[in-house]
N, C-alpha and C positions, 0 to 999 in steps of 0.2 A: 482479522489482524493478527499478525505473529508478533514475536519479539518479546523479550523479558518486560517486565513492568518497571521499566526505568525510564527516565525523562527522555524522549526521542526515539523510544521503541514501540512498545504496544500502544495502540490508539493514534498512531501517526502514519503518515504516507511516506516517511523516509524509508530507506532500504532497510534500516534496521527495524523498522516495524512492519515490514510487509515480507521481505525475503526469507525464505525458508528452504531447507534443503529437502529433496525426496528421496527417500531410500527405498529401494525395492530388492527383495530376495525371492527368486523362484529357480532353484536348481534345474538347469537345462534349458532355460528360456532366458533369463537375464544372466549376462556374462559376470562371474564373480570378479569384483574389484574394478569394475569399469566406472569411470567418472565422465561425466559431460556437463557442457554448460548450457545445454538445451533449455530453453524457456518454456514452462508448462504452468497452467492454471489449475485450481481446483475444478472448473468446469471441464477439464480435459480427463479427468479421473473416470468419470462415469462411462463415457464413450470408449475409453481404453478397455475397461473391464468388460464391456459388452463385446468387444471385439475379440478379446481373450477367451470369452465364453462362446464364440462362434455365432453371435447374433449382432453383428455391427450395426450401428444406427445409420439411418439413411442420411443422405447429405442435406444439411440445414434442420434436420430433426431436432438436434439437440445445440446449445450454444457452444460447446466445446467439441474439440476434435481428438481422435485417437492418438497417442504417442508410442503405440506399440512398437514401431520400428526402432525408436530410441531406446526403449527397454530391452529389445533384442540386440542391441548394438549395431544395427544396420544403418542408423543415421545419427547425426550428432547435432541436429538442430530440429526445432519443432515450430514454434511461434516466433514471429518477428518482433512482437511487442507484448507486454504484460500491463495490465491496468489495475489501479487501486482506488478505493472509495473510502472517505470517512464522513460520516455524519455524526456530530458530537452528541446530540440529544439522544438517550437521556443521561449520558455521561457528564455533560456540563452544558453551558450555554451554547447556542449554535455556532458551529465552526466547521462549515463544509470544505472538504479538501478533496481534490481529484488529481491522479498522476498517471504517467505512462513511462515505461522504461523500454528500451531496447536491449538491455543487458549491460551496455557500457555506460550510457547516459541516462540520468533520470531527470524528468520535467515535472514539476509540481505546481499546481495552481491552487492557491488558498482564495476561497471565494468570499471570505469576509476578512480581509487583511487589516481593516481598521478595527476589528474586534480584539479582545484578549483571550487567549486560548486558556480555558480551565478544564482540567480533567478530574473528576471528584475522587475517583479511586486513588489515583497516583499522587494527588495533592491533598486529599482529605486527612482527617484526623479521627481518633476514636477507635476503641476495639483493636481488632487485628490490624487494622490500617496503622495505627500508631506504632505497634510492635515491628511490622514487617516493613514499613516504607518510610523509615525516617530519612532516607537519603535525601528525599526532596527538601526537607526541612534544614539539613545541614548545609545544602546549597544556598537556600534563603538567608541562612545565619552568616554564612561566609561571604555573601555577595557585596557587602558593604567595604570590605577591606581585600578583596581578591579580585582583580579585573577579570581573570580568565573564568571565575566562577559566575561572576555578574553576566558576562557574555553568554554563558550557557543558559542562565535562567532567562535572559531576554530573547535569546534565540528560540526557546521553548515557548514563551508566552507571546511574543510579538513577531509576527512573520510577514514578509512582503507578499505581494499579489503572485509574485512568480519566483520560483526557485528553479535552478539549474545546476545539475551536479555531473561531473565526471566520474562517476561511481566506480569505474574500473580502477582509476588511479587514487581516488578519494573515497575508500568504502564506508566511511562514516558520514559522508556528505557534509563536511563542515565548511567548504569553500563554495559559496554561491556564485556562479558564473552567469547569472541571467543578464547582467550588463556588460558582459565582456564581449566586445566585437568579434573576437576570432571564433566565438561558438555560436553567433547569431543564427546561421543557417542550419545547424543542428538543432537548435532550440526551436526555431520556426517550425521544422519538420515535426518535431515531437508535439508541439503545440497544436499543429493542424490535425495530427493523429489523434490527438485526445478529443478535439472538438468532433472529429468523425465518429469516434467510438461512442461519446456521450449522446450523439444524436441517434446512433443506431440502437442505444439501449433505452431511449426515450427518457434521458436524464436531463432534466430542466437545471440541474445544479442546486443554487442556493435555497430554493423553494422547497427542496426535499428536507432539509435540516430545520424544520420548524415544528413546534409542538402539535399543531393541527395535523400536519402530515404524518408525525409519528403516531399519533393516536387513531388516524384513518388506517394506517398500515397494521396496527395491532388488531383492528377489526376486519382486516381484509378488504378495506374499501379504498386504498390508495390508488388514485387514477393514474400515477406515474411512478417511476422508480428504476433505478439501475439493476440490472441482472448480473450476478457474478458467476 
């Protein structure tokens, strides 16, 4: 996960919690000052480095694919979609989240929408946490008298089963369009793509975010789990 340690950033699947810039410098290979909106993921870094080293991976050998043509300025696109996963244990009680974006829109699926989202680092107290992360407590203290603050606290801790955002126009993803009929087709497309990707990764969803699954993963015995 990326993003600052603020509510709605790190430890979430909103764009502010996942999206990060990739900066590359290689005189003579990467054009200076070149910018692109091409979508890449961490799994694409290794195959890119292998191709740069003259030993490209065979097709299907790795999860990712090389974006060398993007680095060289020969292409402005790479992936059609990027995916995100959050399993909350051991950061707090189970709260599994999955997401997919096509760069313009983001679809988020909260797999335990009836539960309360709690993240111990951002919401905890004591030691460095008390000194560095007082912003959450200021929100809570202000929520009783400020409707906007109350809605921010509610948005963070209580989330619907599905969220859909036009990230291109709403970069902080504050307006959930999941129930907006005008976006039903676009949302259905991304939802189907998330289903396809989870199946391809052997990701069963909520059952990954349990104490038993976490302990099994630590021992290297997890029978399932997404690959990023």
